[in-house]
N, C-alpha and C positions, 0 to 999 in steps of 0.2 A: 099391667106392662111389663113387656120383655125387657131384658138385660141390654146397654147396648152393645153392639157386637164386639168393643174393643173390651170391655169388660168380662164378656164370656171368653172371650180368648185368653186372658189374663188367667182365667178361672180354671183354664184347661177343658172348657167345653167345646164339643165340637160345632162349627158355625160353617154356612154356605160358602163363604169366602174370606179370604184374611182381611182384618180391619186395617184401614190405613192413614196413617196421620204422618207429618213430615218434623223434622229439627229445622229450627229458623222460620218455621211456616208464618209465624204474624208479622212478617215485615218481607224487605228485601225484593220480592216478585210482584206484591200485591198493589197494584196502583190505588187502591182504598188508603193503605198505609201510606203510602208516599206521598197521597196528598193531605194526609193528618202530619204527615213530619214536614211539610211544606208551611204548616201554621203552627207547630208545638214543635219545643226541642224535645232530645231523646229523654232527658231527664222528664221534663212536664208529663211525657207520655208515661212511663215508669212508674212516676211517684204520685199522680192525680189517679186516683181509684178509678173514678169513672172513666177517665181515657185509658187508663190500662186495662177495664175490665172489655172497652170497647176494640182495642186491638188485639187484646185474647180472641176474640171471638169473630174477630174477621175472617179468618180462613175457614170456619165451620161456615160463614154466611156464602163466601166468595168462591171456595174450593171445595166444599160439601166434604170436607175431612172428616173422620169419626170420632175424633178427641180434639179436644182443645190442650193447649200448653201456656203455662202462666207466663205471660208477657215480663221477663223480669232480665237480669244480668248475673252471670255467674258471680261476679265481683261485689255482691253485696256483701259477702261474708268480711271481707277484708276492709269495706266500708265502716260496717257494724261495730268493726274493731278499733277505730278511731285512726286510721292509717293517713287521712287527710288524702281522699279520692274525691275526683271531681267527675263526673260523668258529663264530658263535653259531646257539643255536637261532631267529633273527630275524635271520640272515642275517649274511655276513660283514661284519668292522669292522675299520677301517683305523684303526693308534694315529693315524697322521700322514701325509696326502696329500704326494704330490710337488710340489705346487704350495706348499705352506708350507716348503720347505727354500730354504735359499741356495743349494746346490749340489746339486739332485736326483740327479746320477750320483754323488755321493760317499756318498749315502743306500743305495746299492744296494750289495748283498754278494752274490751269487749263490751260491749253497750246493745241487748237484745232489743232495747227499747227503740234503735234506730231503724229497726226492720219492721215496725208495726204498719208503716204504709203498706207494706206487701199482703197483708194478713186484710186489711180493709179492702184492697184490691180483691183478693179472693172472696170475701162477702160479698162485692158488688157482682162477682162473675157467675157466683152461684145463683144472685137473684135475679140475673136478666139473662142465662144462657138457653138455648132451646131446649126443651124436653129431651132427656135421652142423649146429651152431650157430655162424656166424661171429662174432668178437668185433670189435666196431669202437672205436678207440681214438681219442682226441680231443686238441684244447686251444684256447686260445681265440687268436683272431687279433690280431695285434700292436694295431691300432689301439683293438678294443673293450676290450683288458686294458689299453692305456694310458689311456681314460678313466677308469677305476676307478682306477688307480696314481696319476693327477694328482688327481683331484677328489673321492675315496674314494666311499661309496654314501649314496644318499640317497634318497627316494620318486619323486623324478623322475629322467627316463632321457635329458633333453637335454645333459646336462654342458655347461652354457655356458663355466662356468669353465674345464673342460679344452680346451676348442677357443678359447675365447681365449687359455690360456698355449700352445698349439699355433699360433697366428697370431704371436704375440708373441716366440714363441724358436723358429724353424722349425730353426736349426741344432741345437739342443739337443736338440729331439724327434727329429731324426735319429739323434743318439747313443743316446738311447733305445732307438728303434724297434730299433735294432742291438742292443742290449744283450737285449733284451727276444725278438728275435728267433733269436739266438743259443742262448738258454736253451730257449725252444721247441722247436728242432732237437734238441737233445741230448735233450729228454722225450721226442721223438716217434720219434726213432732207438731210443733205450731200450724205450718200448715195444713196438717192432716187434720188438726181440732178446727180448724176454720173449714174444711169439706173437701180436699181434694180427692181423686178419688183412686190415682197412683202416684208413686214418685218414681222420678229419674235421675240417677247421679252421673254426671257430665265428667269424664276422664278425658278431655279432650288432646291432654298430652301424655296418654300412656305409655307410648313408646319412646318418649325422650331419653330412658333408661333403659338399660341391659334390664332384659325382663326378671332375672333372679334377683337383681338389686329392687326393682321395682316391687316384686313381690314379699320379700324379706320386709323393706319400709313399710309397704303403703297396705298392703291386702287386710293388718288387723285392722287398721282404721276404716277398711271398706266394709269388712264383717260387723265391726261395731255399728257403722251408720246402718248397714240394711237389718241388723238385728232390731234396734231402733225403732226403725220404722214397720218392720215386721210384725213387729209387739203390738201395733196399734190397729192390726189386721188390714193394712195397706200393700198391696203387691210393689215390690221392689225390683225397677229396671237399672242395668248397670251398662254404661257404655264407656268400653277400655278401647278407644281408637289406637291403633296401631300396634297392638300385641301380641300380633300374628301367633304363631304355634301357642303361646300363653293361653287362647282358648281352651286347650286341652287342660286347664288347672280350673275351668270355670264348672262348680257343683253348684247343688241346692244350698248349700251352707253359704254360698256367696251371694246370690240372687235367684230372684224368680225368673227372670228373662234378662237375657244378654244382647244387647245392641251391637250388631255387627259392622265394621266399616267396609268399603268398597274392595280394598286389597285382597280379602278372604274370600272366594265362591262360597256362597248361601250354602251349597251341599257339602262343600269342606268344612265349612263350618259346623254344621249338624253332624258330622263325623268325630269333629274334634271336643265338642261339649257336651258335659256330661246329657244325657237323655232326659233326664229330670228338668232341664233348665230350656225355657221356651227361647225361641231368636225372634230378633227384631232388625229390619234392613233386607236389601244393602244396596240399593241402587247408587250406581256413580251418579252423583248430582252434576259432572258434566256433560251429561248424555242427552241432559235437558236443552242443550244448546244446539242438539241436530233437528232435524225435520221431523215430523209425527211418524213416518215409516218407520226410519230407521229406529226410533223409540221403541215403538210396538215390535219391531224385529227383537229386540233385547228382553221387553216385557214377558213375550211370549217364552221365551225359556225357564221362567217362574211357573209356566203354568204344572209341570208335573212334579216339580218340587212341593208347590201349594195344593196341588191334590191329593198328598200324602201326609203334609205336614201340617196339623191343625194347630200346634203350638207356635203360631209364627204372624208375628204383626210385619205387615210392610210399611216399609220406610226406605229414606236414603242412608247411604253409607256414613253421611254427615249431612251437614244444613244446607239451604238452597245458598246460591252463591247469587250476587248481583248481576242484574242483566240478562238471568235466565227470564224467558217469554211467560209472561201469566199464563198464555192459552196452553203453551206446554203443560205447565203446572197442573191446569183444569184438567186435560185430555187425562194427564196420568191417572188422577183419582177418578175419572169417569172409566176408564179404561179396567182398572182394578175392580169397580164396583161391576160393571156389565159382563168381563169376561166368563167364558163358561169353567170352572173349576173344577167342575166333573166330582164335586164330594158328595158321599154318599149321606 
């Protein structure tokens, strides 16, 4: 049986077209998911292995994407550290953010057993997925996870208090980074042991710090996680959203593929990123609110790039947004699969 096109691309082998999958594909735009959400809470869907497997595979059945990504949340790491995190229907809620503790390190009590339900979900996905459907595992990157741990959650995402805490307590934050990184590595390696085919690290708030500060404080942890994943024989995808020209520092020592947000044109990203690193991305998800003719006009612009670039996975520049028409998401997948990419 031929390898799935997603894995062939990750391995650097030529394919007839780019593979396609989406961040946040297992919810938000799928009628089948919204139906399940009307019957189950988010926590029930995430913590019940059978339900989590069903949700994970919905986009494969409904959209025809080339890979599934584990249905979970980036905040399972602070949950496993005993932070008093409740996954409510209105989003995760912390009992008390780390900035409010006299000694934040003493507030953390890592308990890897709290993540066992996720590995059971992976087992169920492996058993029930269609043939030739790769499964992507993931975790949140240390900066993004720490922003939430330090400040908690609010309607704003600029994390002023978390960043102030970082600047005021750099030596303490370095210790917190180490604790988060160590548990993330255990989490990633356990996912691999249970059968995931690739791993993505989400640095959703990568641009919240000046890039030189981010690089100095957080790149060592990214490299440490990447080494652990690759030592298990799994390809490592890194999504550092909003780092802009920082893409020029992305080398094969850091990741196998880098996911590019929509602010940087994919052709410019290719010039910035080391040629030994593949690209993923980077359609603006907001385009999917437009009509299908307008969507096609933008997609056509990718054809010349995709003709010559085999180290490329088609994706969005971030995740699906609520309210995007399901028909447009499905149209996008079908267009990518049926377009003439003129690859030899």
